C-alpha positions as a Markdown table, in Angstrom:
| # | Residue | x | y | z |
|---|---|---|---|---|
| 1 | Met | -71.0 | -140.4 | 166.8 |
| 2 | Glu | -70.6 | -144.3 | 166.7 |
| 3 | His | -67.7 | -143.9 | 164.2 |
| 4 | Leu | -66.2 | -141.5 | 166.5 |
| 5 | Leu | -66.5 | -143.3 | 169.9 |
| 6 | Glu | -65.1 | -146.9 | 168.0 |
| 7 | His | -62.0 | -145.0 | 166.3 |
| 8 | Tyr | -61.0 | -143.0 | 169.5 |
| 9 | Leu | -62.3 | -144.4 | 172.5 |
| 10 | Tyr | -63.0 | -147.8 | 171.9 |
| 11 | Gly | -59.3 | -148.3 | 169.9 |
| 12 | Phe | -57.2 | -148.1 | 173.1 |
| 13 | Ser | -59.4 | -150.8 | 175.4 |
| 14 | Ala | -62.2 | -152.6 | 175.1 |
| 15 | Asn | -62.7 | -151.9 | 178.9 |
| 16 | Leu | -64.3 | -148.6 | 177.6 |
| 17 | Arg | -67.3 | -149.9 | 176.1 |
| 18 | Gly | -69.8 | -149.1 | 178.6 |
| 19 | Phe | -68.4 | -145.5 | 178.7 |
| 20 | Val | -70.9 | -144.1 | 177.0 |
| 21 | Phe | -73.6 | -145.5 | 179.1 |
| 22 | Gly | -71.8 | -144.9 | 182.2 |
| 23 | Phe | -71.3 | -141.3 | 181.3 |
| 24 | Phe | -74.9 | -140.6 | 180.4 |
| 25 | His | -76.6 | -142.7 | 183.1 |
| 26 | Ala | -74.5 | -140.5 | 185.6 |
| 27 | Ala | -75.1 | -136.9 | 183.5 |
| 28 | Ile | -78.7 | -137.5 | 183.5 |
| 29 | Met | -78.9 | -138.4 | 187.3 |
| 30 | Ile | -76.9 | -135.3 | 187.8 |
| 31 | Leu | -78.8 | -133.4 | 185.9 |
| 32 | Gly | -81.9 | -133.9 | 187.4 |
| 33 | Tyr | -80.8 | -133.9 | 191.1 |
| 34 | Tyr | -79.3 | -129.9 | 190.0 |
| 35 | Thr | -82.7 | -129.1 | 187.9 |
| 36 | Gly | -84.5 | -130.2 | 190.8 |
| 37 | Trp | -86.9 | -132.5 | 188.9 |
| 38 | Ser | -88.0 | -135.5 | 190.9 |
| 39 | Ile | -89.9 | -138.3 | 190.7 |
| 40 | Asn | -90.2 | -138.6 | 194.2 |
| 41 | Arg | -92.4 | -135.2 | 194.1 |
| 42 | Phe | -95.0 | -137.2 | 191.9 |
| 43 | Leu | -95.0 | -140.3 | 193.6 |
| 44 | Lys | -95.9 | -138.6 | 197.2 |
| 45 | Ile | -99.2 | -138.1 | 195.7 |
| 46 | Ile | -99.9 | -141.5 | 195.9 |
| 47 | Ser | -98.0 | -142.7 | 199.0 |
| 48 | Asn | -96.1 | -141.8 | 201.7 |
| 49 | Gly | -93.0 | -139.5 | 201.7 |
| 50 | Tyr | -90.2 | -142.3 | 202.6 |
| 51 | Ile | -91.6 | -145.0 | 199.9 |
| 52 | Ala | -92.0 | -142.6 | 197.3 |
| 53 | Gly | -88.3 | -141.7 | 197.8 |
| 54 | Ile | -87.6 | -145.2 | 197.8 |
| 55 | Phe | -89.3 | -145.8 | 194.6 |
| 56 | Gly | -88.5 | -142.5 | 193.1 |
| 57 | Ala | -84.5 | -143.3 | 193.2 |
| 58 | Ala | -84.8 | -146.6 | 192.0 |
| 59 | Leu | -87.5 | -145.5 | 188.9 |
| 60 | Ser | -85.2 | -142.6 | 188.4 |
| 61 | His | -82.1 | -145.0 | 187.8 |
| 62 | Val | -84.4 | -147.3 | 185.3 |
| 63 | Val | -85.3 | -144.2 | 183.3 |
| 64 | Ala | -81.5 | -143.2 | 183.0 |
| 65 | Asp | -80.4 | -146.6 | 182.3 |
| 66 | Val | -82.9 | -146.5 | 179.3 |
| 67 | Ile | -82.0 | -143.2 | 177.6 |
| 68 | Ala | -78.4 | -144.3 | 178.5 |
| 69 | Ser | -78.5 | -147.5 | 177.1 |
| 70 | Phe | -80.0 | -146.7 | 173.7 |
| 71 | Leu | -76.9 | -144.0 | 173.2 |
| 72 | Asp | -74.2 | -146.6 | 173.9 |
| 73 | Pro | -73.7 | -148.8 | 170.8 |
| 74 | His | -72.7 | -151.7 | 172.5 |
| 75 | Ile | -75.3 | -151.6 | 174.9 |
| 76 | Arg | -78.2 | -150.8 | 173.1 |
| 77 | Lys | -79.3 | -154.7 | 172.5 |
| 78 | Met | -79.5 | -155.2 | 176.2 |
| 79 | Val | -82.1 | -152.4 | 177.0 |
| 80 | Leu | -85.0 | -154.9 | 177.8 |
| 81 | Gly | -82.6 | -156.7 | 180.4 |
| 82 | Ile | -81.6 | -153.5 | 182.1 |
| 83 | Val | -85.1 | -152.4 | 182.3 |
| 84 | Leu | -86.4 | -155.5 | 183.5 |
| 85 | Gly | -83.6 | -155.9 | 185.9 |
| 86 | Gly | -84.4 | -152.7 | 187.0 |
| 87 | Ile | -88.3 | -153.0 | 187.6 |
| 88 | Val | -88.3 | -156.4 | 189.0 |
| 89 | Pro | -86.6 | -155.2 | 192.4 |
| 90 | Leu | -89.5 | -152.3 | 192.7 |
| 91 | Phe | -92.0 | -155.2 | 193.4 |
| 92 | Phe | -90.0 | -156.2 | 196.1 |
| 93 | Ile | -90.6 | -152.7 | 198.1 |
| 94 | Pro | -94.4 | -153.8 | 199.5 |
| 95 | Leu | -92.8 | -156.9 | 201.1 |
| 96 | Leu | -90.0 | -155.1 | 202.3 |
| 97 | Glu | -92.0 | -152.3 | 203.8 |
| 98 | Lys | -94.6 | -154.9 | 205.6 |
| 99 | Tyr | -92.1 | -158.0 | 206.7 |
| 100 | Val | -88.8 | -156.0 | 207.4 |
| 101 | Val | -88.2 | -153.7 | 210.3 |
| 102 | Lys | -86.4 | -150.8 | 210.2 |
| 103 | Ser | -83.9 | -149.8 | 212.9 |
| 104 | Lys | -84.6 | -147.0 | 214.7 |
| 105 | Asn | -81.3 | -145.6 | 214.6 |
| 106 | His | -81.8 | -145.1 | 210.9 |
| 107 | Ile | -80.1 | -142.1 | 209.7 |
| 108 | Val | -81.4 | -139.9 | 207.1 |
| 109 | Thr | -78.8 | -137.7 | 205.7 |
| 110 | Gly | -79.5 | -134.7 | 203.3 |
| 111 | Asp | -81.6 | -131.5 | 202.5 |
| 112 | His | -84.8 | -132.2 | 201.2 |
| 113 | Glu | -87.2 | -130.2 | 202.8 |
| 114 | Asp | -89.6 | -133.0 | 203.5 |
| 115 | Ile | -87.2 | -135.1 | 205.5 |
| 116 | Lys | -88.7 | -133.9 | 208.9 |
| 117 | Lys | -92.4 | -133.8 | 207.5 |
| 118 | Asp | -91.7 | -137.5 | 206.4 |
| 119 | Leu | -90.2 | -138.8 | 209.5 |
| 120 | Lys | -93.3 | -137.2 | 211.2 |
| 121 | Ser | -95.8 | -138.8 | 209.1 |
| 122 | His | -93.8 | -142.3 | 209.6 |
| 123 | Lys | -94.4 | -141.8 | 213.7 |
| 124 | Asn | -98.0 | -141.3 | 212.9 |
| 125 | Asn | -98.8 | -144.1 | 211.4 |
| 126 | Asn | -97.1 | -146.6 | 213.5 |
């Protein structure tokens, strides 16, 4: 596969060297959304809904980054840096939750069945 990519895709422009990474990263995320597989559902067991959503979204991108990095021959050597770069910001979530006040006008969009429940539990915790 690497030979085909080198010959047909990367021969046109050096700017396409991250194409495989970008393609698989987006494809993995889209596949996860359409199959209903959600890290958030697993994380809700140990935390409240909105923190699980934030953490789950970030963690799912890290997982997609790992898989896409291994599949792209030009980015394969950068897997550790990409993973660490994705995980380090997760450690800031507790600090942000403790010290940053969300706006009361914050709008949640989407059709997730737990949005109302999450908002209700957030109001009860304050």
